[in-house]
mmCIF file of the C-alpha atoms, coordinates in Angstrom:
data_MODEL
# 
_entry.id   MODEL 
# 
loop_
_atom_site.group_PDB 
_atom_site.id 
_atom_site.type_symbol 
_atom_site.label_atom_id 
_atom_site.label_alt_id 
_atom_site.label_comp_id 
_atom_site.label_asym_id 
_atom_site.label_entity_id 
_atom_site.label_seq_id 
_atom_site.pdbx_PDB_ins_code 
_atom_site.Cartn_x 
_atom_site.Cartn_y 
_atom_site.Cartn_z 
_atom_site.occupancy 
_atom_site.B_iso_or_equiv 
_atom_site.pdbx_formal_charge 
_atom_site.auth_seq_id 
_atom_site.auth_comp_id 
_atom_site.auth_asym_id 
_atom_site.auth_atom_id 
_atom_site.pdbx_PDB_model_num 
ATOM 1   C CA . GLU A 1 1   ? 1.118   4.168   1.692   1.00 0.00 ? 1   GLU A CA 1 
ATOM 2   C CA . THR A 1 2   ? -0.222  4.590   -1.816  1.00 0.00 ? 2   THR A CA 1 
ATOM 3   C CA . SER A 1 3   ? -0.167  8.397   -1.589  1.00 0.00 ? 3   SER A CA 1 
ATOM 4   C CA . THR A 1 4   ? 3.474   8.288   -0.506  1.00 0.00 ? 4   THR A CA 1 
ATOM 5   C CA . PHE A 1 5   ? 4.373   6.092   -3.470  1.00 0.00 ? 5   PHE A CA 1 
ATOM 6   C CA . ILE A 1 6   ? 2.428   8.338   -5.871  1.00 0.00 ? 6   ILE A CA 1 
ATOM 7   C CA . LYS A 1 7   ? 4.389   11.364  -4.570  1.00 0.00 ? 7   LYS A CA 1 
ATOM 8   C CA . LYS A 1 8   ? 7.675   9.484   -4.844  1.00 0.00 ? 8   LYS A CA 1 
ATOM 9   C CA . VAL A 1 9   ? 7.162   8.714   -8.547  1.00 0.00 ? 9   VAL A CA 1 
ATOM 10  C CA . GLY A 1 10  ? 6.282   12.341  -9.319  1.00 0.00 ? 10  GLY A CA 1 
ATOM 11  C CA . TYR A 1 11  ? 2.485   12.586  -9.304  1.00 0.00 ? 11  TYR A CA 1 
ATOM 12  C CA . ASN A 1 12  ? 0.223   14.782  -7.205  1.00 0.00 ? 12  ASN A CA 1 
ATOM 13  C CA . PRO A 1 13  ? -1.964  12.494  -5.027  1.00 0.00 ? 13  PRO A CA 1 
ATOM 14  C CA . LYS A 1 14  ? -4.751  15.106  -5.124  1.00 0.00 ? 14  LYS A CA 1 
ATOM 15  C CA . ALA A 1 15  ? -4.942  14.656  -8.907  1.00 0.00 ? 15  ALA A CA 1 
ATOM 16  C CA . VAL A 1 16  ? -5.235  10.842  -8.742  1.00 0.00 ? 16  VAL A CA 1 
ATOM 17  C CA . ALA A 1 17  ? -8.488  8.939   -8.169  1.00 0.00 ? 17  ALA A CA 1 
ATOM 18  C CA . PHE A 1 18  ? -8.068  6.054   -5.702  1.00 0.00 ? 18  PHE A CA 1 
ATOM 19  C CA . VAL A 1 19  ? -10.723 3.386   -6.336  1.00 0.00 ? 19  VAL A CA 1 
ATOM 20  C CA . PRO A 1 20  ? -10.834 0.073   -4.429  1.00 0.00 ? 20  PRO A CA 1 
ATOM 21  C CA . ILE A 1 21  ? -12.053 -2.585  -6.868  1.00 0.00 ? 21  ILE A CA 1 
ATOM 22  C CA . SER A 1 22  ? -12.502 -6.321  -7.190  1.00 0.00 ? 22  SER A CA 1 
ATOM 23  C CA . GLY A 1 23  ? -12.235 -7.481  -10.765 1.00 0.00 ? 23  GLY A CA 1 
ATOM 24  C CA . TRP A 1 24  ? -13.235 -10.987 -9.673  1.00 0.00 ? 24  TRP A CA 1 
ATOM 25  C CA . HIS A 1 25  ? -16.566 -9.845  -8.215  1.00 0.00 ? 25  HIS A CA 1 
ATOM 26  C CA . GLY A 1 26  ? -16.940 -6.653  -10.267 1.00 0.00 ? 26  GLY A CA 1 
ATOM 27  C CA . ASP A 1 27  ? -16.993 -4.426  -7.176  1.00 0.00 ? 27  ASP A CA 1 
ATOM 28  C CA . ASN A 1 28  ? -16.763 -0.701  -8.025  1.00 0.00 ? 28  ASN A CA 1 
ATOM 29  C CA . MET A 1 29  ? -15.956 -1.402  -11.654 1.00 0.00 ? 29  MET A CA 1 
ATOM 30  C CA . LEU A 1 30  ? -19.084 -0.109  -13.423 1.00 0.00 ? 30  LEU A CA 1 
ATOM 31  C CA . GLU A 1 31  ? -21.407 0.583   -10.515 1.00 0.00 ? 31  GLU A CA 1 
ATOM 32  C CA . GLU A 1 32  ? -21.118 1.179   -6.782  1.00 0.00 ? 32  GLU A CA 1 
ATOM 33  C CA . SER A 1 33  ? -20.641 -2.018  -4.764  1.00 0.00 ? 33  SER A CA 1 
ATOM 34  C CA . PRO A 1 34  ? -22.723 -2.964  -1.702  1.00 0.00 ? 34  PRO A CA 1 
ATOM 35  C CA . ASN A 1 35  ? -19.704 -5.029  -0.532  1.00 0.00 ? 35  ASN A CA 1 
ATOM 36  C CA . MET A 1 36  ? -17.730 -1.869  0.329   1.00 0.00 ? 36  MET A CA 1 
ATOM 37  C CA . PRO A 1 37  ? -20.021 0.297   2.498   1.00 0.00 ? 37  PRO A CA 1 
ATOM 38  C CA . TRP A 1 38  ? -16.988 2.093   3.981   1.00 0.00 ? 38  TRP A CA 1 
ATOM 39  C CA . TYR A 1 39  ? -16.015 3.520   0.560   1.00 0.00 ? 39  TYR A CA 1 
ATOM 40  C CA . LYS A 1 40  ? -17.561 6.967   0.024   1.00 0.00 ? 40  LYS A CA 1 
ATOM 41  C CA . GLY A 1 41  ? -16.059 7.759   -3.387  1.00 0.00 ? 41  GLY A CA 1 
ATOM 42  C CA . TRP A 1 42  ? -13.107 9.696   -4.762  1.00 0.00 ? 42  TRP A CA 1 
ATOM 43  C CA . THR A 1 43  ? -12.416 13.346  -5.483  1.00 0.00 ? 43  THR A CA 1 
ATOM 44  C CA . LYS A 1 44  ? -9.539  14.617  -7.599  1.00 0.00 ? 44  LYS A CA 1 
ATOM 45  C CA . GLU A 1 45  ? -8.303  17.982  -8.801  1.00 0.00 ? 45  GLU A CA 1 
ATOM 46  C CA . VAL A 1 46  ? -8.680  18.702  -12.504 1.00 0.00 ? 46  VAL A CA 1 
ATOM 47  C CA . LYS A 1 47  ? -8.181  21.809  -14.608 1.00 0.00 ? 47  LYS A CA 1 
ATOM 48  C CA . GLY A 1 48  ? -10.949 24.207  -13.694 1.00 0.00 ? 48  GLY A CA 1 
ATOM 49  C CA . GLY A 1 49  ? -12.160 22.500  -10.503 1.00 0.00 ? 49  GLY A CA 1 
ATOM 50  C CA . SER A 1 50  ? -12.585 18.992  -9.225  1.00 0.00 ? 50  SER A CA 1 
ATOM 51  C CA . ALA A 1 51  ? -14.098 15.698  -10.351 1.00 0.00 ? 51  ALA A CA 1 
ATOM 52  C CA . LYS A 1 52  ? -15.987 13.212  -8.176  1.00 0.00 ? 52  LYS A CA 1 
ATOM 53  C CA . GLY A 1 53  ? -17.075 9.630   -8.621  1.00 0.00 ? 53  GLY A CA 1 
ATOM 54  C CA . LYS A 1 54  ? -17.395 6.213   -7.049  1.00 0.00 ? 54  LYS A CA 1 
ATOM 55  C CA . THR A 1 55  ? -16.398 3.689   -9.716  1.00 0.00 ? 55  THR A CA 1 
ATOM 56  C CA . LEU A 1 56  ? -13.436 2.852   -11.910 1.00 0.00 ? 56  LEU A CA 1 
ATOM 57  C CA . LEU A 1 57  ? -15.496 3.835   -14.953 1.00 0.00 ? 57  LEU A CA 1 
ATOM 58  C CA . ASP A 1 58  ? -16.105 7.278   -13.405 1.00 0.00 ? 58  ASP A CA 1 
ATOM 59  C CA . ALA A 1 59  ? -12.346 7.632   -12.831 1.00 0.00 ? 59  ALA A CA 1 
ATOM 60  C CA . ILE A 1 60  ? -11.565 6.687   -16.432 1.00 0.00 ? 60  ILE A CA 1 
ATOM 61  C CA . ASP A 1 61  ? -14.194 9.133   -17.713 1.00 0.00 ? 61  ASP A CA 1 
ATOM 62  C CA . ALA A 1 62  ? -12.600 11.901  -15.594 1.00 0.00 ? 62  ALA A CA 1 
ATOM 63  C CA . ILE A 1 63  ? -9.193  11.550  -17.286 1.00 0.00 ? 63  ILE A CA 1 
ATOM 64  C CA . GLU A 1 64  ? -8.445  14.672  -19.316 1.00 0.00 ? 64  GLU A CA 1 
ATOM 65  C CA . PRO A 1 65  ? -6.862  13.949  -22.702 1.00 0.00 ? 65  PRO A CA 1 
ATOM 66  C CA . PRO A 1 66  ? -3.575  15.778  -23.248 1.00 0.00 ? 66  PRO A CA 1 
ATOM 67  C CA . THR A 1 67  ? -3.560  18.714  -25.630 1.00 0.00 ? 67  THR A CA 1 
ATOM 68  C CA . ARG A 1 68  ? -1.871  18.168  -28.971 1.00 0.00 ? 68  ARG A CA 1 
ATOM 69  C CA . PRO A 1 69  ? 0.741   20.813  -29.768 1.00 0.00 ? 69  PRO A CA 1 
ATOM 70  C CA . SER A 1 70  ? -0.301  21.243  -33.415 1.00 0.00 ? 70  SER A CA 1 
ATOM 71  C CA . ASP A 1 71  ? 1.060   24.806  -33.570 1.00 0.00 ? 71  ASP A CA 1 
ATOM 72  C CA . LYS A 1 72  ? 4.670   23.594  -33.185 1.00 0.00 ? 72  LYS A CA 1 
ATOM 73  C CA . PRO A 1 73  ? 6.996   22.268  -35.906 1.00 0.00 ? 73  PRO A CA 1 
ATOM 74  C CA . LEU A 1 74  ? 6.439   18.729  -37.181 1.00 0.00 ? 74  LEU A CA 1 
ATOM 75  C CA . ARG A 1 75  ? 8.170   16.040  -35.133 1.00 0.00 ? 75  ARG A CA 1 
ATOM 76  C CA . LEU A 1 76  ? 7.658   12.498  -36.393 1.00 0.00 ? 76  LEU A CA 1 
ATOM 77  C CA . PRO A 1 77  ? 10.021  9.955   -34.814 1.00 0.00 ? 77  PRO A CA 1 
ATOM 78  C CA . LEU A 1 78  ? 10.351  7.031   -37.225 1.00 0.00 ? 78  LEU A CA 1 
ATOM 79  C CA . GLN A 1 79  ? 9.500   3.641   -35.823 1.00 0.00 ? 79  GLN A CA 1 
ATOM 80  C CA . ASP A 1 80  ? 10.252  1.621   -38.941 1.00 0.00 ? 80  ASP A CA 1 
ATOM 81  C CA . VAL A 1 81  ? 10.591  1.817   -42.724 1.00 0.00 ? 81  VAL A CA 1 
ATOM 82  C CA . TYR A 1 82  ? 8.788   -0.692  -44.941 1.00 0.00 ? 82  TYR A CA 1 
ATOM 83  C CA . LYS A 1 83  ? 9.684   -1.380  -48.562 1.00 0.00 ? 83  LYS A CA 1 
ATOM 84  C CA . ILE A 1 84  ? 6.497   -2.483  -50.280 1.00 0.00 ? 84  ILE A CA 1 
ATOM 85  C CA . GLY A 1 85  ? 6.703   -3.751  -53.840 1.00 0.00 ? 85  GLY A CA 1 
ATOM 86  C CA . GLY A 1 86  ? 4.665   -1.675  -56.280 1.00 0.00 ? 86  GLY A CA 1 
ATOM 87  C CA . ILE A 1 87  ? 4.176   1.106   -53.727 1.00 0.00 ? 87  ILE A CA 1 
ATOM 88  C CA . GLY A 1 88  ? 7.655   2.048   -52.593 1.00 0.00 ? 88  GLY A CA 1 
ATOM 89  C CA . THR A 1 89  ? 9.245   2.984   -49.294 1.00 0.00 ? 89  THR A CA 1 
ATOM 90  C CA . VAL A 1 90  ? 6.794   3.709   -46.474 1.00 0.00 ? 90  VAL A CA 1 
ATOM 91  C CA . PRO A 1 91  ? 8.099   5.403   -43.315 1.00 0.00 ? 91  PRO A CA 1 
ATOM 92  C CA . VAL A 1 92  ? 6.098   4.558   -40.174 1.00 0.00 ? 92  VAL A CA 1 
ATOM 93  C CA . GLY A 1 93  ? 5.953   6.671   -37.022 1.00 0.00 ? 93  GLY A CA 1 
ATOM 94  C CA . ARG A 1 94  ? 3.802   8.782   -34.754 1.00 0.00 ? 94  ARG A CA 1 
ATOM 95  C CA . VAL A 1 95  ? 3.241   12.520  -35.133 1.00 0.00 ? 95  VAL A CA 1 
ATOM 96  C CA . GLU A 1 96  ? 4.356   14.009  -31.792 1.00 0.00 ? 96  GLU A CA 1 
ATOM 97  C CA . THR A 1 97  ? 3.930   17.707  -32.661 1.00 0.00 ? 97  THR A CA 1 
ATOM 98  C CA . GLY A 1 98  ? 2.766   19.659  -35.680 1.00 0.00 ? 98  GLY A CA 1 
ATOM 99  C CA . THR A 1 99  ? 0.526   18.469  -38.502 1.00 0.00 ? 99  THR A CA 1 
ATOM 100 C CA . ILE A 1 100 ? 0.856   16.748  -41.868 1.00 0.00 ? 100 ILE A CA 1 
ATOM 101 C CA . LYS A 1 101 ? -1.070  18.318  -44.725 1.00 0.00 ? 101 LYS A CA 1 
ATOM 102 C CA . ALA A 1 102 ? -2.261  16.260  -47.677 1.00 0.00 ? 102 ALA A CA 1 
# 
C-alpha cells in the first residue's frame, strides 16, 4: 500500500527507505529493536549504488543533500523587506541559485 502511494505522488519506491518505528518505545529509531524480529532492514537506490540500514537514523544519514546550482545566475526570491532605523532597508530572502560576493 505504501509503495503504491509513493508511486502515486511521484517518487520511486526503490529510492525510499521504509522503516517501521515506534516513537513511544524507541523501536528502530537509533538502534535495531528486539521487538521487531521480522524486520530485516531497508535497502534503497542512491547515486552510485545502494544504501542499506536498519534504523531511522541510518535512513536519515543516507539522504543525499541536493547540489546547489552555484554556476547559474543569481535568483533570490524576496520573502520580506525590513526597514531598520540607523541601518536602512534590508531585503530578506533565500539564495536559490548563484552566489553573492562580498
